[in-house]
N, C-alpha and C positions, 0 to 999 in steps of 0.2 A: 526559375532562378538557377544560376550556375554556382556550383560549389567548388572550392579548392582545398586541397589537403596540404597546402604549403605552410600553414601555421604550425609551428613545431609542437610535437607532443613531448611532454616531459618524460625523460627516462632517468633512472637513478644512477648514482656514481659511487664506485667503490674502488679502493686502492688495491693494486696487486701486491702480494707479499714480495719482499726482497728475496733474492736467490739464497738458499740455505745449503749448508753442507749436507751431504747425503746422509751422514750418520744422524744428524739432528733431525732431519726430515723423517727418517725411519722411526726414530725414537718418538717423535710427536705422533706419528701415525699409530704406533702401538699404544701409546697412552690414550689416544682418542677412540680407539676401536671399541665399539659397543657402548660408548658413554656420551658421545656428542652427536649433534644433528644439525645440519645446515640445510638451507632451502635455496632454491633458485626461484627468486620472486619476480614476477612480472606484474606491473600495475594493472589492476582490473579495469576493464572498460576502455573504450577508445574515446579520444577527445571529440567533441562535436564538430561537424564540418563547418567551416567558416565561409560565408558567402563572399563572392568576389566583388559585390557592390551592394549598397544599401537599397533595399526594395522601396522604401518610402521616398527616396531622393529622386523624384522623377525628372526634375529640371535642374537640380543643383549640380554644378560641376564637381567631379571627383578627381583627385590628383594622386600621383604615385608616391610622392614624398610627404611625410606628415607636416602639416602646417604648424608654425610656432604659436601655440595657444597658452604659453606660460603666463602671460599677463593679458588674458583676453578681456578683462574688464576695462582696459584702456580703449577698447573699440567703441565703448558707449560714449566717450567724449565728455564724461562727467568727472570733474576734478575732485569733487567731494566724495564720490563713490570710490575713486582710486585711493584717496587718503584714508578712508575708513577701512578698506581691505588691507592696506599696508599696515595700519595700526593693529588690526586683528591678527595679522600674520606675525606680529612681533610680541603681542602681549596676551593673546587668548590663552586661558589656563589649560584647555584641552590640548592645544598645540605644544605648550611647555611640557606637559606630561608626556606627550609622544616623543619629544626631543630627549627627555630623560630616559625613556625606554630604549631609545637608540644607543645612548651612552652605556646603559647597563648591558645591552646585548653585545656591544663591541668589547666591553671589558670581559664578559664571559668568554667570548671567542679568544681573547688574549690568554686567559687562564688555561683554556684547552690547548692552545698552541704551545704554551710553556711545557706541557707534559711530554712533548717530543724531544726536549733537550735534556742533557744530563743535569743533575743537581749536585751542588757542592756546598760544603760547610766547613767552618773553622771552629776550633775550641781551644780554650786555655784554662788551666786550673792550678790551684795551689792547695796543699793540704798539710796537716800536722797530725801525726799519729804517735802512739806510745803503746808498747807491748810489755807487759810484766813490769820488772824493775828497771828496764832499759830506759835510757833517756829518750825524751820525745824527739822525733825527727820530722823535718819538713820534706815535702816532695813537690816537684814542679813538673808540669806537663803542658805540651802544646801540640796541636795536630790539625791536619787537613783530611777530609774525607769526601769522597765523590761516589755517585752511583748513577747508573743509566739502565733503562729497560728498552732495548731496541724494539721498534714497532714492526715486528716480523710480518704479522698478518694484516697490518693496516688498520687495526681497530682504533688506535688513537688518532690516526690520520682521518678516519671517517668521522670520529667525534669532532675533530677540528672542522671538517667540512660541514657537519651538521650545525655547529655553532656559527660558522660563517654564513650559512644559508639563513639561519635565524636572525643574524644581524642584518642581512639584506632585507629580510621580511619586515623587520622593525623599521628600517629606513623607508621601505615602500609604504608601510602603514603611516609613517609620518607624512609622506608626500600625499597619501590619500586623505589624511586629515586636512592638509592644506587645501586640496581640491574641494572638499566638502565645506570647509570654513569659508573660503572665498565665495562659493556659490550661495551659502546661507546668508552671508552679509549682503551680497548683491540682491538676493531675492527679498530680503527684509527691507532693504533700501527702496527697491522698486515698489513694494507694497506701501511703504510710507508715502512716497510721492503719488502713488495712485489714490491713496486715501485722502491726501490733500486735494487732489483734483476733484474727487467725488464730493468732498466737503464744500469746495467752491461751487460746484454745480447745485448742490442742495441749497446753499445760501442764496444763489441767484434765483432759483425757483421759488424759494420762500419769499424773497422780495417781490417777485411777480405776483404771487398769490396774495400777498398782503395788499398790493395795489388793487387786485381784483376784489378783495374783501371790502376795501374802503369804498370802491365804486358801488358795490352791492348795497352797502349801508346807506350811501347817499340816495340810491334808487328807492330803498325802502322808505326813507324819510320823505321822498317826493311822491310816494304812493305808486311808483312804477314797478315795484317788486314786493314780494311777500317776505315775511320774517323767516319762512322756510328756506329761501335762497340765502338769506344772511347766515343762518345757522349752518347751511351746507358749506358756505365759503369759510366760515370759522373752523369747521371740522377739517376741511382740507388743509388749511394753513397750519393748524396745530399738528396734524399728522406729518406734514413735511418738517416742521420744527422739531418733532420728536426724533427724527433721524440724525440731527446734528450732534446731540450729545453722544450717541453711539459711535459716530465717526470720529469725534474728538477723543473718545476713550481708546479706540483702535489706534489712532495716531500716537497717543501717549505710550501705549504698550509697544508699538513698533520702535519708538525712540528708546524705550527702556531696553528692548531686545538688542538693538544696535550697540548700546552702551556696554551691555554685558559681553557681547561678542568681541568687542574691542578691549576687553579687560578692564572696564571702568565701572564705577557705581551707576545705578539706573538713571539718575538725573544728570549725568555728566554732559550729555549731548542735547540738553533741553533747548538752550539758546542757539546752538549751532545748527540745529535742524528745524528751527521754528519757521524760518522764511519759506515762502511758497516757491517751489521750483518745479519745472516740468518733469514728467516721467522720462528717464533716460532711454534713448532708442538705440538699438544696435543696428549696424548696417546689414542689409539683406544679403549682400554677397559674402559667401563663405565657401571656399573650396574644401569639400569634405575629404577627409583622409579615407583610405580604403579600410575595410573592416579589420584586416589583419594588422595594419599599422595602428589602428585605434586600440586594439587589444594589447599591443606592445607598449603603447603609451600610457595606458591606464595603470596607475600604481596599485589599485586593489587587485587587479589580475596578477601583476607581478608579485605582490605579497603572497597570494595563494600559491603561485608557482614556487617561490622560495620556501614556503612552509612544506610543500611536497618534497622538495629536494632535501630539506633537513630530516624529514621522516625517513626517506630512503637511505640517507647516509647513516642514520641511527640504526636502521635495520641491518645494514651491512656490518656495522660494528658489533651488533648483538649476535650475528651469525657466527662470529669467530671468538666469542667470549670465552669458550671452554678450550681453546687451542693452547698449546704450551707457551709459556712465557719465560724469557731468559732475563736475568737481572745480573748486571756486572757492577761490582763495587770494589773500592780500594781505599786505603788510608795510609797516611804518612804522618808519624808522630815522633815527638821528643819527650823523654821522661828521665828525670834526674833528681837527686836529692838536693842539689843547689842550683841556683840560677846560672852560675858560671859553667857548670857541667852540662847544661843543655846544648852547648856548642860542641861538645865532644862527640865524635863519631859513634862512640859506643852507646850513646843515648838514643840513637835513631832506631825507630821501629817502623817497618812497612809491611803491608799486607795487601793481597789481591784475592778476590773471590768471584766465583760465577755460580749462579744457581738456576736450575731449570725446574719449573713447576707447572703442573697442569691439574685440572679437575678430573678426578676419576669417576665420581658419581655425585650427582646433585639432585637426584630424585625427579628428574625431568623439568627442573626449574628453568633451565636455559631454553629448552624447547617451548615452554609456556611463554617465556619472555619474547621469543621470536614470534609466536602466534599473536601475542598482544601488540607487538610493534607492527606486524603485518596489518592488523586491523587499524592501527593509527595511520598507516600509509593509505589504506582504502578510504579512510575518512578524508585525508588530505587530498586524495585524487578526486573524490566526489565534490569537495569544496572548490577545487580548482575548476572542475567542469561547471559547477554552478556559477562561479565568478565569470567565466567566459560567456555563458548563456545570458546571465543578467546584464552584462555589458552590452551584448548585441541587442537585447530587448530595450534597454534604456535609450540607446541611440535611435532605434526605430520608433519607439514611443514619442521621443522628443520631436522627431521629424514630422510624424503624423499630427501631433498636437499643434506644432507651429503652422503647418499647412492649413489645418482646419480653422485655427483662430484667425489667420489672415483672410480666409474666405468669409468667415463670419463677420469680421470687422467691416468688410466692404458692404455687406447687407445691412448691418446695423447703422452705418453712417447714412445710407440711403433712407432707412426708416427714421433716423433722427431728423434729416432734412424735411421729410414729409410731415413729421410730428410738429416741427417748428412752424411750418406753413399752416397746418391745421389749427394750431393754437392761435396764431395771429388772426386767421379768418374767423374763428369762433368768437374771439373777443370783439372783433368789429361787428359781427352780426348780432351778438348779444346786446351791444350798446345801441344797435339800431332796432332792437326788439324783434328780430327775425327768428331767433332760436331761444330755447329755454336755457336756464343756467346750468343744468346738469351736463349739457354738451360742453360747456366751457370747462367745467371741472374735469370731465373725462379727458379732454384734449390736454389739459395742463398735467394731469397725472401721467398720461402717455408720453408727453415730452420729457418729464423728469425721468421716467423709466428708461426711455431711449438714450438720453444723454448719460445716465448712470451706466447703462450697459456698454456704450461706446467707450467710456473711460475705463471700465473694468477690463474689457477685452483688449484694449490698447496696452494696458499694463501687463496683461497676461502674455501678450506677444513678446514683451521684453523678458518676462520670466521664462517663456519658452526658449528664448535664445540662451538664457543662463543655464537652463537644464541641458540644452544641447552641448554647450561648451563643457559642462561638467561630465556629460556622458562620453564625450570625445576624449576625456582625460586631461583637459586643460586646467592650469592653475598651479603648476609646479615647474621648477627649472631642472632639466636633466643635468646630471654631473657624471664624471667618470666613475665614481663609486656606485652610481645607481643607473647602470646601463639599462636601456629600455628594451633591449632585444631579448626575446625569450629563446635562448640558445639551448638546444638539446644537448645533454651530456650522456655519453655512453656509460653503461653500468655493467660490470662483470660481477655477477652474483657469486661466482666461485671464488674462494679465497686463494 
C-alpha cells in the first residue's frame, strides 16, 4: 500500500503583537524579567499516514473529487425512507440539542470578539444635599465615559480564535449528528423491512408444515403412518409458529424506534409502517472518494480538528497572560447646580488616563496554567489522531463487510434453491412411501433456515451500504460556514 503525506497536519495559530514604542517594550521586558515564562509549543506526535487508495476496494472505481452524498438515502429509491429521514432531521431531539449548542457557541464567540472593541457608557444624575444651616441645594450631572485595552500581545485575539474554533467544532458536531441520525433511521427502516420479509417466510413455511401435518394425520387414520410421525409433524409446526410472535415483537419495536427517531410518540407510525414492502436496495455502483477527501468530508474529523485549533489558540493566549497590559480611558461630563447651567461651558469636565499594569509575581500560577493547557492540547491532538484512524477503519470495515455479504448471498441463494428442490422431492417420496417422515421434516427445516438466511443477508447488504455512506461522511450539506477542507494554519509560539 502506498501512503501520502498530503493530508494536512494541524498546526496552531497565534497572533503577532502590534508594533510597540521602544520605551513601552523595554518597560514590559523589565517588568517581565524573572517572573513570567513562555513556551514554544509543538503538537506532540505526527499525524498518521493517509493511504492513497482504499485497500478493500479491489474493483470499485475511485475518483479524485468527492461525490455528493449529502442525501445518499435517495439512492435507495424508497419514498417512505426519504420521508422518515427528512422528518428525523427536522424534529429529532438530539439534533435540536446540537443546534442549540451551535447557537450557544456562536454567541460565546461574539462575546469574546466584543472584548477587542472599546467600551463606552453614559450616565446622568440629580441630587439634593444640605450642609449645616444652609439651604438645601440641587445638583445635576451628565457624562460619557469610554475605555479600551489594546490587544498588544494578541491574547484577546487568540481567545477570539479559540471561541471561533469552538463554534466551528459545534457546527461540525451538529453535522456529525445529522450523519449518525440519517444512518440510524435508515438502518432501523431496513431492519423493519427485513423483519417483515422474515415474518412472511415464516408464515409461508408454517402453512406448508400445517399441510404436511394434515396429510400425516390422514395417513395415521388410514393406518399408513404411526402416531409418532403425527407428533413429529405437530412438534415441527408449533416450533415454526413460535418464531412468529418473536418476529412480530421485533417489528413493533422497530416501528417504535423509528417513531422516536422522528420525534414522535412510539405508536405514531403504527399504521404507516404496517403494510408489507420490500427491503430497499442501494445501487452497487458507487465511485469511492479518495481517503484524504473522505477525511475532509467527515464532520467528526473536522470537529476534532477544530477542537485542537481551539486548544492551541487558548495556549497561545495563556502564554502571554503575564505580559504588560495598557488601558486607556477618558470621560466627558457636565456638572451644575441647575439644569440651565449644564449648558454653560464652565460646567464641562473632561479627563483622560492611561494605565500600564503587569503581574510581577504570581507564585508560578501562569506557568502551571501553561502546562495544564499544553496537556489539553496533547489530548486534543490524540483525539484528532484517533478520529482520523477511526474514519479510515470504518470505511475499510464497511467495504470488507459489503464484499463478504455479497459473496455470502450468492452461496445462500444457491443453497435455498437446492433446499426448495429437496423439500419438494421429499414430500413426493414420502407420499409414495419411499422415505420416512423424518426426512420430510429435515428438508422443511432446512428450507426455512435457508430462506431466512437469504432474507437476513439481503437486508444486511442494504445495511452495509448505509454504513459505507456514513463512513464516507455522507448525510450533511456543506456550507460556506462549514468548509470541509482541513487547512493547516501557521502558528508562531513567540509573542
